C-alpha positions in Angstrom: 128.0 53.4 36.8 130.5 56.2 37.3 133.7 56.6 35.3 136.0 55.5 38.2 134.1 52.2 38.6 134.2 51.5 34.9 137.9 52.1 34.8 138.5 49.7 37.7 136.5 47.0 35.9 138.6 47.4 32.8 141.8 47.1 34.8 140.4 44.0 36.4 139.6 42.4 33.0 143.0 43.3 31.6 144.7 41.8 34.7 142.8 38.5 34.2 143.8 38.4 30.6 147.5 38.8 31.5 147.3 36.2 34.1 145.6 33.8 31.7 148.3 34.3 29.1 151.0 33.8 31.6 149.4 30.5 32.7 149.5 29.2 29.1 153.2 29.7 28.7 155.0 26.3 29.2 157.7 27.7 31.4 155.4 30.0 33.4 155.2 29.5 37.1 151.5 29.9 36.8 151.4 27.0 34.4 153.3 24.9 36.9 151.0 25.9 39.8 147.4 26.4 38.5 146.1 27.0 42.1 148.2 30.2 42.4 146.5 31.6 39.3 143.1 31.3 41.0 144.6 32.8 44.3 146.1 35.8 42.5 142.8 36.5 40.8 140.9 36.4 44.0 143.4 38.7 45.7 143.2 41.2 42.9 139.4 41.3 43.1 139.6 41.7 47.0 142.0 44.6 46.7 139.7 46.3 44.2 136.6 45.8 46.4 138.5 47.2 49.5 139.5 50.3 47.5 136.0 50.8 46.3 134.6 50.5 49.8 137.2 53.0 51.1 136.3 55.5 48.4 132.6 55.1 49.2 133.4 55.7 52.9 135.4 58.9 52.1 132.5 60.1 49.9 130.0 59.5 52.7 132.3 61.4 55.2 132.5 64.3 52.8 128.7 64.5 52.6 128.5 64.5 56.5 130.9 67.4 56.7 129.0 69.3 54.0 125.7 68.9 56.0 127.3 69.9 59.3 128.8 73.1 57.8 125.8 74.4 55.9 123.9 77.6 57.4 121.0 76.9 59.8 118.6 78.7 57.5 119.4 76.3 54.8 118.5 73.3 56.9 115.1 75.0 58.0 113.7 75.2 54.4 115.0 78.6 53.3 114.1 80.0 49.9 117.5 79.2 48.4 119.0 75.7 48.2 122.2 75.2 50.1 125.4 74.8 48.2 127.7 72.6 50.4 131.4 73.0 50.0 133.9 70.2 50.6 135.5 70.4 54.0 138.6 68.5 54.9 138.3 65.8 57.5 140.5 67.8 59.9 138.1 70.7 59.7 135.2 68.4 60.7 137.2 67.2 63.7 138.1 70.8 64.8 134.4 71.8 64.5 133.3 69.0 66.6 135.5 70.2 69.4 133.8 73.7 69.7 131.4 73.6 72.6 127.7 74.5 71.9 126.6 77.7 73.7 123.7 77.3 76.0 121.5 80.0 77.5 121.4 80.3 81.3 118.1 80.7 83.2 117.5 84.2 84.8 118.4 84.5 88.5 115.3 84.9 90.6 115.2 88.0 92.9 114.2 87.1 96.5 111.4 89.0 98.1 111.8 89.9 101.8 109.4 88.1 104.1 108.3 91.4 105.7 108.1 94.6 103.6 105.6 97.4 103.0 104.8 99.7 100.1 103.5 103.1 101.1 100.4 104.0 99.1 99.1 107.3 100.6 98.4 109.5 103.6 94.6 108.9 104.1 94.5 111.7 106.7 96.8 114.6 107.6 99.3 114.6 104.7 102.8 116.0 105.3 102.8 119.6 106.5 99.2 119.7 107.7 98.6 122.7 110.0 97.0 122.1 113.4 96.5 124.4 116.4 98.4 123.5 119.6 97.1 120.6 121.6 94.7 119.4 118.9 93.9 115.7 119.0 93.9 114.0 115.6 93.9 110.5 114.1 96.7 109.8 111.6 95.9 107.1 109.0 98.3 105.5 106.4 97.4 103.3 103.5 100.0 100.5 103.2 100.4 97.5 101.0 102.0 94.2 102.1 104.9 94.1 99.6 106.6 91.1 101.2 106.1 87.4 100.8 104.6 86.7 104.3 101.2 87.4 105.8 100.7 90.0 108.5 98.4 88.8 111.3 96.3 90.6 113.8 99.1 90.2 116.3 101.3 92.6 114.3 101.8 96.2 115.7 102.4 99.7 114.6 105.4 100.9 116.6 106.9 104.4 117.2 110.7 104.3 116.5 112.0 107.9 116.5 111.3 111.6 116.2 108.4 113.2 118.0 105.7 110.8 119.0 103.0 113.5 119.3 101.4 111.4 122.0 101.2 108.2 119.9 101.5 105.0 121.9 104.7 103.1 121.7 102.8 100.1 120.2 99.3 99.8 118.5 97.8 96.6 117.3 96.8 96.5 113.6 93.9 94.1 114.5 93.7 92.6 111.0 95.2 90.0 108.6 96.9 91.3 105.5 98.0 88.8 102.8 100.9 89.6 100.4 99.8 92.1 97.8 96.8 93.3 99.9 96.4 96.9 101.2 95.3 98.1 104.7 94.6 101.4 106.4 96.5 101.7 109.7 95.6 104.5 112.2 96.9 105.9 115.4 95.6 108.6 117.8 98.0 111.6 118.2 98.0 115.1 119.8 99.7 118.2 118.3 102.4 119.6 120.7 101.6 122.8 122.6 104.4 124.8 121.0 104.3 126.0 117.4 106.7 124.5 114.9 107.2 121.5 112.6 107.0 118.0 114.0 107.7 114.6 112.6 107.4 111.1 114.1 108.7 107.9 112.5 107.0 104.5 112.6 107.4 100.9 111.4 105.4 97.7 111.7 106.5 94.9 114.0 106.0 91.1 114.2 104.9 89.4 117.4 108.6 88.5 117.8 109.5 92.3 117.8 111.0 92.2 114.3 110.6 95.8 112.9 110.1 96.4 109.2 109.1 99.2 106.8 109.4 100.1 103.1 112.4 100.1 100.7 114.3 97.3 98.9 115.3 95.8 102.2 112.1 96.6 104.1 114.0 98.7 106.7 112.9 102.3 106.1 110.4 104.1 108.3 107.2 105.9 107.3 106.1 109.0 109.2 103.5 111.6 110.4 104.5 115.2 109.7 102.5 118.3 110.9 103.0 122.0 111.6 101.6 123.5 114.7 100.5 127.1 114.5 98.5 129.1 116.9 96.0 131.3 115.0 94.2 132.5 118.1 96.9 134.8 119.4 95.4 138.3 119.9 97.5 141.4 119.6 97.5 143.7 122.7 95.5 146.8 121.6 97.6 148.9 123.9 100.9 147.7 122.4 102.4 149.4 119.4 104.5 146.3 118.9 103.3 142.8 120.1 106.4 140.6 119.4 104.5 137.3 119.9 101.7 138.2 117.6 104.1 139.5 114.9 106.9 136.9 115.5 106.8 135.5 111.9 106.9 139.1 110.5 110.4 139.3 111.9 113.5 138.1 110.0 115.1 135.3 111.9 118.7 134.2 111.5 121.4 132.3 113.3 125.1 131.5 112.8 124.1 129.1 110.1 122.0 131.6 108.1 118.3 132.5 107.7 115.7 130.4 109.5 112.2 129.5 108.7 109.3 130.7 110.8 107.9 128.7 112.5 110.9 126.4 112.8 111.4 122.8 113.9 111.5 122.8 117.7 113.9 119.9 117.8 116.5 121.4 115.5 119.0 123.0 117.9 121.9 122.5 115.4 120.8 125.4 113.2 118.7 127.1 115.8 114.9 127.7 115.6 112.0 129.8 116.6 108.4 128.8 117.5 105.5 130.2 119.4 103.2 128.6 122.0 100.1 129.6 123.8 100.8 127.3 126.8 104.4 127.5 127.8 105.6 125.3 130.7 108.1 127.4 132.6 111.1 126.3 134.7 109.9 125.3 138.1 107.0 123.4 136.4 104.5 126.3 136.2 102.1 125.9 133.3 101.1 129.3 131.8 98.4 130.1 129.3 99.8 133.2 127.7 101.6 133.5 124.3 105.4 133.0 124.3 108.1 133.0 121.7 110.5 130.0 122.1 114.1 130.7 120.8 116.9 128.2 120.5 120.4 129.5 119.4 122.5 127.5 116.9 124.9 125.0 118.3 128.6 125.4 118.7 130.9 128.1 119.8 129.4 131.5 119.0 126.0 130.0 118.4 123.1 132.5 118.4 119.6 133.4 117.1 118.1 136.8 116.5 114.8 138.2 115.1 114.7 141.7 113.5 111.2 143.1 113.8 109.6 145.8 111.6 110.4 149.3 112.7 108.0 151.4 114.8 108.1 155.1 115.9 108.9 155.3 119.6 107.1 157.8 121.9 108.2 159.2 125.2 107.3 156.8 128.0 107.2 153.6 125.8 108.5 150.5 127.6 109.5 147.0 126.6 108.2 144.3 129.0 108.4 140.5 128.9 108.8 137.4 131.1 111.9 135.5 130.3 113.5 132.2 131.3 114.3 128.6 130.4 111.6 126.1 129.4 110.7 123.4 132.0 112.9 120.3 132.1 115.8 121.8 130.1 118.1 121.6 133.0 121.4 122.4 131.1 120.0 125.7 129.8 122.6 128.5 129.9 122.1 131.5 127.6 122.5 135.2 127.3 119.4 137.3 126.1 119.6 140.8 124.7 117.2 143.5 123.6 119.0 145.3 120.7 117.9 148.0 118.3 118.9 149.8 115.1 117.8 153.1 113.7 117.7 153.3 109.9 120.9 151.8 108.4 123.0 152.5 111.5 124.9 150.1 113.7 123.1 147.6 116.0 123.0 148.9 119.6 122.3 147.1 122.9 119.5 148.2 125.3 119.7 145.5 127.9 121.2 142.0 128.5 120.3 139.1 130.8 121.7 135.7 131.6 119.3 132.8 132.1 120.2 129.4 133.6 117.9 126.6 134.8 117.5 127.4 138.5 113.8 126.9 139.0 112.7 130.5 138.6 111.9 133.0 135.8 112.1 136.8 135.5 110.0 139.8 134.4 112.0 142.5 132.7 111.2 146.1 131.8 113.2 148.5 129.7 112.5 152.2 129.3 112.6 153.4 125.7 112.2 157.1 126.3 115.8 157.8 125.0 114.6 156.7 121.6 111.5 158.9 121.4 110.8 160.3 118.0 112.9 157.7 116.2 111.7 154.9 114.0 113.4 151.9 115.6 114.0 148.3 114.5 113.9 146.1 117.6 115.9 142.8 117.8 115.5 139.9 120.1 118.8 138.1 120.5 119.9 134.9 122.3 123.4 133.3 122.4 124.6 130.1 124.0 127.1 130.6 126.9 129.0 127.3 126.7 129.0 126.4 123.0 126.2 123.9 123.4 122.6 124.6 122.5 120.9 121.3 123.1 119.1 122.5 126.2 119.0 126.3 125.5 115.2 126.6 125.1 114.6 130.2 126.0 111.0 131.7 126.3 110.0 135.3 125.8 106.4 135.3 127.3 104.1 138.3 126.4 107.0 140.4 124.9 105.4 143.8 124.0 106.2 147.5 123.8 103.6 149.3 125.8 102.8 153.1 126.1 
């Protein structure tokens, strides 16, 4: 029994004694009405019981708050016993209003139905060198990186660049489940002109939906080769064979220095290549070596190649066949044979204008005026109308003979 309960019982006993004494007095109201004495005693006991129950309820509430505010580690059997502290009822009510944090499930990333992952070039990796007109089979190793199966009705399709003779559409002829790899091949032919070439490809569903690699499955993969004719034979009677030595020259355009061989399709910066089978305007197919030059695009666009110097003798001549390549109908350019002696100024020896009119020209320039000098010869081409998209100029069998 705690002290508070003992004190209440003593008060109860004392109250009963007082009531009893009052009831014994002759003039006491209690003495006149004995039933009221009993009623008062009962009411006193009821009040005390109610107060005791209230105190017990308050004590229980305090314990609930102590449990609710103790550290989680304490309630999980930590090494140290928890020491609850009394918390007012208002604190308990405020704590109950704080929402409990809940973790959110991660958001799933959707995988495209059709998407590839490029694994490797099985044959002819980027930059492979081939001779003109060489047939070859390009093979890629690809993985189905999407969520849908590729069927035998799917195709390899050419989308842009230089097709190098590849069909517009080639059946893959196999089924490839998601996560599986496959080797896909296509027959191709190296172009007849020297230079760098690239063709872009994708896969296609039977419904003509094209897809490739990348996060959205929309990027192309490609075949990339460089065509170089290693069979060009220098003319033994020529002190300078321009076609044989064309990559020994320094090539530049209005945009700066150019690679040799260049990319035949890059008319923006200008380019130079060589071919052993040029097709001349008028449709004539030749089998002699030719340098193909394309000036840079825009007003003042040009291209020039500076060749290593040679010592000129009396009677030496420059000869070449010049013109526009077949099917470049908007060709309109000026050609020049220039030279420089030592560190002197560049001088002009001869100039020609070429347009696409169905014929080509043989030119000859006498070099006797330069006899005894070591001369740096320069082949120069400029566009005449500010546009170079069709200015594909050939210099066939350009040599200095004596």
